[in-house]
N, CA, C and O atoms as a GROMACS GRO file, in nm:
protein
  340
    1MET      N    1   0.085  -0.117   0.000
    1MET     CA    2   0.000   0.000   0.000
    1MET      C    3   0.090   0.124   0.000
    1MET      O    4   0.188   0.130   0.074
    2ARG      N    5   0.057   0.220  -0.082
    2ARG     CA    6   0.137   0.342  -0.092
    2ARG      C    7   0.122   0.424   0.035
    2ARG      O    8   0.021   0.415   0.105
    3ASP      N    9   0.225   0.504   0.064
    3ASP     CA   10   0.223   0.589   0.183
    3ASP      C   11   0.108   0.688   0.179
    3ASP      O   12   0.049   0.719   0.282
    4ASP      N   13   0.075   0.738   0.058
    4ASP     CA   14  -0.035   0.833   0.045
    4ASP      C   15  -0.167   0.770   0.090
    4ASP      O   16  -0.246   0.833   0.160
    5ALA      N   17  -0.187   0.647   0.049
    5ALA     CA   18  -0.311   0.578   0.086
    5ALA      C   19  -0.314   0.552   0.236
    5ALA      O   20  -0.420   0.559   0.298
    6LYS      N   21  -0.199   0.522   0.294
    6LYS     CA   22  -0.193   0.497   0.438
    6LYS      C   23  -0.234   0.622   0.516
    6LYS      O   24  -0.304   0.613   0.617
    7VAL      N   25  -0.190   0.738   0.468
    7VAL     CA   26  -0.225   0.864   0.536
    7VAL      C   27  -0.375   0.887   0.532
    7VAL      O   28  -0.436   0.925   0.632
    8VAL      N   29  -0.435   0.864   0.416
    8VAL     CA   30  -0.580   0.884   0.403
    8VAL      C   31  -0.655   0.790   0.496
    8VAL      O   32  -0.747   0.832   0.566
    9TRP      N   33  -0.616   0.664   0.499
    9TRP     CA   34  -0.683   0.568   0.587
    9TRP      C   35  -0.661   0.602   0.734
    9TRP      O   36  -0.750   0.584   0.817
   10PHE      N   37  -0.541   0.651   0.766
   10PHE     CA   38  -0.514   0.690   0.904
   10PHE      C   39  -0.605   0.805   0.946
   10PHE      O   40  -0.666   0.800   1.053
   11VAL      N   41  -0.614   0.907   0.863
   11VAL     CA   42  -0.699   1.022   0.894
   11VAL      C   43  -0.845   0.979   0.906
   11VAL      O   44  -0.916   1.023   0.997
   12ALA      N   45  -0.889   0.895   0.815
   12ALA     CA   46  -1.027   0.846   0.821
   12ALA      C   47  -1.050   0.767   0.951
   12ALA      O   48  -1.153   0.783   1.016
   13GLY      N   49  -0.955   0.684   0.988
   13GLY     CA   50  -0.967   0.605   1.111
   13GLY      C   51  -0.972   0.692   1.235
   13GLY      O   52  -1.052   0.668   1.326
   14VAL      N   53  -0.887   0.793   1.238
   14VAL     CA   54  -0.887   0.886   1.352
   14VAL      C   55  -1.021   0.958   1.362
   14VAL      O   56  -1.077   0.973   1.471
   15SER      N   57  -1.072   1.002   1.249
   15SER     CA   58  -1.201   1.072   1.249
   15SER      C   59  -1.314   0.983   1.298
   15SER      O   60  -1.396   1.025   1.379
   16ILE      N   61  -1.317   0.861   1.250
   16ILE     CA   62  -1.422   0.767   1.291
   16ILE      C   63  -1.408   0.735   1.440
   16ILE      O   64  -1.507   0.730   1.513
   17GLY      N   65  -1.283   0.712   1.483
   17GLY     CA   66  -1.260   0.682   1.625
   17GLY      C   67  -1.303   0.797   1.715
   17GLY      O   68  -1.363   0.775   1.820
   18ALA      N   69  -1.271   0.919   1.672
   18ALA     CA   70  -1.310   1.036   1.752
   18ALA      C   71  -1.462   1.048   1.758
   18ALA      O   72  -1.518   1.080   1.863
   19ALA      N   73  -1.528   1.024   1.646
   19ALA     CA   74  -1.675   1.032   1.644
   19ALA      C   75  -1.737   0.930   1.738
   19ALA      O   76  -1.830   0.962   1.812
   20ILE      N   77  -1.687   0.808   1.737
   20ILE     CA   78  -1.740   0.702   1.824
   20ILE      C   79  -1.714   0.738   1.970
   20ILE      O   80  -1.801   0.720   2.056
   21ALA      N   81  -1.593   0.788   1.999
   21ALA     CA   82  -1.560   0.825   2.137
   21ALA      C   83  -1.654   0.935   2.186
   21ALA      O   84  -1.698   0.933   2.301
   22LEU      N   85  -1.683   1.031   2.100
   22LEU     CA   86  -1.773   1.140   2.140
   22LEU      C   87  -1.915   1.090   2.164
   22LEU      O   88  -1.985   1.139   2.252
   23LEU      N   89  -1.957   0.993   2.085
   23LEU     CA   90  -2.092   0.940   2.102
   23LEU      C   91  -2.109   0.870   2.238
   23LEU      O   92  -2.217   0.873   2.297
   24TYR      N   93  -2.002   0.809   2.285
   24TYR     CA   94  -2.010   0.737   2.412
   24TYR      C   95  -1.965   0.822   2.531
   24TYR      O   96  -1.972   0.775   2.645
   25ALA      N   97  -1.919   0.943   2.507
   25ALA     CA   98  -1.874   1.030   2.616
   25ALA      C   99  -1.995   1.089   2.689
   25ALA      O  100  -2.097   1.119   2.627
   26PRO      N  101  -1.984   1.104   2.819
   26PRO     CA  102  -2.095   1.161   2.895
   26PRO      C  103  -2.102   1.313   2.876
   26PRO      O  104  -2.037   1.388   2.949
   27ALA      N  105  -2.178   1.356   2.781
   27ALA     CA  106  -2.197   1.499   2.755
   27ALA      C  107  -2.339   1.519   2.706
   27ALA      O  108  -2.407   1.425   2.666
   28SER      N  109  -2.383   1.645   2.710
   28SER     CA  110  -2.518   1.673   2.663
   28SER      C  111  -2.524   1.655   2.512
   28SER      O  112  -2.421   1.654   2.444
   29GLY      N  113  -2.644   1.642   2.459
   29GLY     CA  114  -2.662   1.625   2.315
   29GLY      C  115  -2.606   1.741   2.236
   29GLY      O  116  -2.544   1.722   2.132
   30GLU      N  117  -2.628   1.860   2.287
   30GLU     CA  118  -2.579   1.980   2.217
   30GLU      C  119  -2.426   1.982   2.214
   30GLU      O  120  -2.365   2.010   2.111
   31GLU      N  121  -2.364   1.952   2.328
   31GLU     CA  122  -2.217   1.948   2.334
   31GLU      C  123  -2.162   1.841   2.241
   31GLU      O  124  -2.064   1.863   2.170
   32THR      N  125  -2.225   1.725   2.242
   32THR     CA  126  -2.180   1.614   2.157
   32THR      C  127  -2.192   1.651   2.010
   32THR      O  128  -2.100   1.626   1.932
   33ARG      N  129  -2.304   1.711   1.972
   33ARG     CA  130  -2.320   1.752   1.831
   33ARG      C  131  -2.216   1.855   1.792
   33ARG      O  132  -2.161   1.850   1.682
   34LYS      N  133  -2.188   1.949   1.881
   34LYS     CA  134  -2.087   2.052   1.853
   34LYS      C  135  -1.949   1.986   1.834
   34LYS      O  136  -1.876   2.019   1.741
   35LYS      N  137  -1.914   1.895   1.923
   35LYS     CA  138  -1.784   1.828   1.913
   35LYS      C  139  -1.776   1.744   1.786
   35LYS      O  140  -1.674   1.743   1.717
   36LEU      N  141  -1.885   1.674   1.755
   36LEU     CA  142  -1.887   1.594   1.631
   36LEU      C  143  -1.869   1.683   1.509
   36LEU      O  144  -1.797   1.649   1.415
   37SER      N  145  -1.935   1.796   1.511
   37SER     CA  146  -1.924   1.890   1.400
   37SER      C  147  -1.780   1.940   1.384
   37SER      O  148  -1.727   1.947   1.274
   38GLU      N  149  -1.719   1.974   1.496
   38GLU     CA  150  -1.580   2.022   1.492
   38GLU      C  151  -1.486   1.913   1.440
   38GLU      O  152  -1.400   1.939   1.356
   39LYS      N  153  -1.502   1.792   1.491
   39LYS     CA  154  -1.416   1.681   1.448
   39LYS      C  155  -1.438   1.648   1.301
   39LYS      O  156  -1.344   1.618   1.228
   40THR      N  157  -1.563   1.653   1.259
   40THR     CA  158  -1.594   1.624   1.119
   40THR      C  159  -1.529   1.727   1.028
   40THR      O  160  -1.472   1.692   0.925
   41GLU      N  161  -1.538   1.852   1.066
   41GLU     CA  162  -1.477   1.960   0.987
   41GLU      C  163  -1.326   1.942   0.981
   41GLU      O  164  -1.265   1.960   0.875
   42GLY      N  165  -1.264   1.907   1.094
   42GLY     CA  166  -1.119   1.883   1.097
   42GLY      C  167  -1.080   1.767   1.005
   42GLY      O  168  -0.981   1.775   0.933
   43GLY      N  169  -1.159   1.660   1.010
   43GLY     CA  170  -1.133   1.546   0.922
   43GLY      C  171  -1.152   1.581   0.775
   43GLY      O  172  -1.074   1.539   0.690
   44ARG      N  173  -1.254   1.659   0.747
   44ARG     CA  174  -1.281   1.703   0.610
   44ARG      C  175  -1.164   1.786   0.557
   44ARG      O  176  -1.122   1.769   0.443
   45GLU      N  177  -1.114   1.876   0.640
   45GLU     CA  178  -1.001   1.960   0.599
   45GLU      C  179  -0.876   1.876   0.577
   45GLU      O  180  -0.801   1.899   0.482
   46ALA      N  181  -0.853   1.778   0.665
   46ALA     CA  182  -0.735   1.692   0.649
   46ALA      C  183  -0.744   1.611   0.521
   46ALA      O  184  -0.645   1.596   0.449
   47LEU      N  185  -0.862   1.558   0.491
   47LEU     CA  186  -0.879   1.482   0.368
   47LEU      C  187  -0.864   1.571   0.245
   47LEU      O  188  -0.807   1.530   0.144
   48ALA      N  189  -0.914   1.693   0.253
   48ALA     CA  190  -0.899   1.787   0.141
   48ALA      C  191  -0.752   1.819   0.119
   48ALA      O  192  -0.706   1.826   0.005
   49ASP      N  193  -0.679   1.840   0.227
   49ASP     CA  194  -0.535   1.866   0.215
   49ASP      C  195  -0.464   1.748   0.151
   49ASP      O  196  -0.379   1.766   0.064
   50SER      N  197  -0.500   1.627   0.194
   50SER     CA  198  -0.439   1.508   0.136
   50SER      C  199  -0.472   1.498  -0.012
   50SER      O  200  -0.387   1.461  -0.093
   51GLY      N  201  -0.595   1.529  -0.048
   51GLY     CA  202  -0.637   1.526  -0.188
   51GLY      C  203  -0.557   1.623  -0.272
   51GLY      O  204  -0.518   1.592  -0.384
   52ARG      N  205  -0.534   1.742  -0.217
   52ARG     CA  206  -0.454   1.841  -0.290
   52ARG      C  207  -0.311   1.791  -0.308
   52ARG      O  208  -0.252   1.808  -0.415
   53GLU      N  209  -0.255   1.730  -0.205
   53GLU     CA  210  -0.120   1.676  -0.215
   53GLU      C  211  -0.114   1.566  -0.320
   53GLU      O  212  -0.019   1.560  -0.398
   54PHE      N  213  -0.214   1.479  -0.323
   54PHE     CA  214  -0.217   1.371  -0.422
   54PHE      C  215  -0.226   1.428  -0.563
   54PHE      O  216  -0.160   1.378  -0.654
   55MET      N  217  -0.307   1.531  -0.581
   55MET     CA  218  -0.320   1.593  -0.713
   55MET      C  219  -0.187   1.653  -0.757
   55MET      O  220  -0.147   1.638  -0.872
   56GLU      N  221  -0.119   1.720  -0.666
   56GLU     CA  222   0.009   1.781  -0.699
   56GLU      C  223   0.112   1.675  -0.735
   56GLU      O  224   0.188   1.691  -0.831
   57LYS      N  225   0.116   1.567  -0.659
   57LYS     CA  226   0.209   1.458  -0.690
   57LYS      C  227   0.175   1.396  -0.825
   57LYS      O  228   0.264   1.361  -0.903
   58GLY      N  229   0.046   1.382  -0.853
   58GLY     CA  230   0.003   1.328  -0.981
   58GLY      C  231   0.047   1.417  -1.096
   58GLY      O  232   0.093   1.367  -1.199
   59ARG      N  233   0.033   1.547  -1.079
   59ARG     CA  234   0.078   1.641  -1.183
   59ARG      C  235   0.228   1.631  -1.204
   59ARG      O  236   0.275   1.629  -1.318
   60GLU      N  237   0.303   1.623  -1.094
   60GLU     CA  238   0.448   1.611  -1.104
   60GLU      C  239   0.487   1.483  -1.179
   60GLU      O  240   0.574   1.486  -1.267
   61LEU      N  241   0.423   1.373  -1.145
   61LEU     CA  242   0.453   1.246  -1.213
   61LEU      C  243   0.416   1.252  -1.360
   61LEU      O  244   0.488   1.199  -1.445
   62TYR      N  245   0.304   1.316  -1.391
   62TYR     CA  246   0.261   1.330  -1.530
   62TYR      C  247   0.365   1.410  -1.610
   62TYR      O  248   0.405   1.370  -1.719
   63GLU      N  249   0.408   1.522  -1.553
   63GLU     CA  250   0.507   1.605  -1.621
   63GLU      C  251   0.640   1.532  -1.638
   63GLU      O  252   0.704   1.543  -1.743
   64LYS      N  253   0.680   1.458  -1.537
   64LYS     CA  254   0.805   1.381  -1.546
   64LYS      C  255   0.794   1.275  -1.655
   64LYS      O  256   0.887   1.257  -1.734
   65GLY      N  257   0.681   1.206  -1.660
   65GLY     CA  258   0.659   1.106  -1.764
   65GLY      C  259   0.656   1.169  -1.902
   65GLY      O  260   0.710   1.113  -1.998
   66ARG      N  261   0.594   1.284  -1.911
   66ARG     CA  262   0.586   1.354  -2.040
   66ARG      C  263   0.726   1.394  -2.089
   66ARG      O  264   0.757   1.380  -2.207
   67ARG      N  265   0.809   1.444  -1.997
   67ARG     CA  266   0.947   1.480  -2.034
   67ARG      C  267   1.024   1.357  -2.080
   67ARG      O  268   1.100   1.363  -2.176
   68LEU      N  269   1.005   1.244  -2.010
   68LEU     CA  270   1.074   1.120  -2.049
   68LEU      C  271   1.032   1.076  -2.189
   68LEU      O  272   1.117   1.035  -2.268
   69VAL      N  273   0.904   1.084  -2.219
   69VAL     CA  274   0.856   1.046  -2.351
   69VAL      C  275   0.912   1.139  -2.457
   69VAL      O  276   0.954   1.094  -2.564
   70ASP      N  277   0.912   1.268  -2.429
   70ASP     CA  278   0.968   1.364  -2.524
   70ASP      C  279   1.117   1.338  -2.548
   70ASP      O  280   1.163   1.342  -2.662
   71ASP      N  281   1.191   1.310  -2.440
   71ASP     CA  282   1.334   1.279  -2.454
   71ASP      C  283   1.355   1.152  -2.536
   71ASP      O  284   1.443   1.146  -2.622
   72ALA      N  285   1.273   1.051  -2.510
   72ALA     CA  286   1.285   0.926  -2.584
   72ALA      C  287   1.254   0.948  -2.732
   72ALA      O  288   1.322   0.891  -2.818
   73ALA      N  289   1.155   1.029  -2.762
   73ALA     CA  290   1.120   1.059  -2.901
   73ALA      C  291   1.234   1.134  -2.970
   73ALA      O  292   1.266   1.107  -3.086
   74ASP      N  293   1.296   1.227  -2.899
   74ASP     CA  294   1.410   1.301  -2.955
   74ASP      C  295   1.526   1.206  -2.984
   74ASP      O  296   1.589   1.215  -3.090
   75MET      N  297   1.555   1.117  -2.890
   75MET     CA  298   1.663   1.021  -2.912
   75MET      C  299   1.632   0.928  -3.029
   75MET      O  300   1.720   0.895  -3.108
   76PHE      N  301   1.508   0.888  -3.041
   76PHE     CA  302   1.467   0.803  -3.153
   76PHE      C  303   1.489   0.876  -3.285
   76PHE      O  304   1.541   0.819  -3.381
   77ASP      N  305   1.449   1.003  -3.290
   77ASP     CA  306   1.469   1.082  -3.413
   77ASP      C  307   1.617   1.099  -3.443
   77ASP      O  308   1.658   1.089  -3.559
   78GLN      N  309   1.697   1.125  -3.343
   78GLN     CA  310   1.841   1.138  -3.364
   78GLN      C  311   1.901   1.007  -3.417
   78GLN      O  312   1.984   1.008  -3.508
   79GLY      N  313   1.858   0.895  -3.360
   79GLY     CA  314   1.906   0.763  -3.406
   79GLY      C  315   1.866   0.737  -3.550
   79GLY      O  316   1.944   0.683  -3.628
   80ARG      N  317   1.745   0.776  -3.583
   80ARG     CA  318   1.697   0.758  -3.720
   80ARG      C  319   1.779   0.841  -3.818
   80ARG      O  320   1.810   0.796  -3.928
   81LYS      N  321   1.813   0.962  -3.777
   81LYS     CA  322   1.894   1.049  -3.863
   81LYS      C  323   2.035   0.990  -3.882
   81LYS      O  324   2.091   0.996  -3.992
   82ILE      N  325   2.090   0.936  -3.776
   82ILE     CA  326   2.225   0.878  -3.783
   82ILE      C  327   2.224   0.755  -3.874
   82ILE      O  328   2.313   0.740  -3.958
   83ILE      N  329   2.126   0.670  -3.858
   83ILE     CA  330   2.118   0.548  -3.940
   83ILE      C  331   2.081   0.581  -4.083
   83ILE      O  332   2.136   0.523  -4.176
   84GLY      N  333   1.989   0.674  -4.100
   84GLY     CA  334   1.942   0.711  -4.232
   84GLY      C  335   2.044   0.794  -4.310
   84GLY      O  336   2.036   0.805  -4.432
   85GLY      N  337   2.135   0.847  -4.242
   85GLY     CA  338   2.243   0.914  -4.312
   85GLY      C  339   2.230   1.057  -4.320
   85GLY      O  340   2.316   1.124  -4.377
   0.00000   0.00000   0.00000
């Protein structure tokens, strides 16, 4: 499993664990809802941040792959010119 996926699952697990802990904590309904809302928002922000990081890494990999393909095509053309005379 990739490290990126591990981070997402970790954040999701922490969020779920926090929600369950709050549900079983001795607090009023209003306090519990407020805490759940805060934890949910924190988890949502963490997942959004992870998503942005994944997108950026994906873009970087795409650009790197594109440069490799362009370089390979250039080398192929140079080889063809050398062989073709």
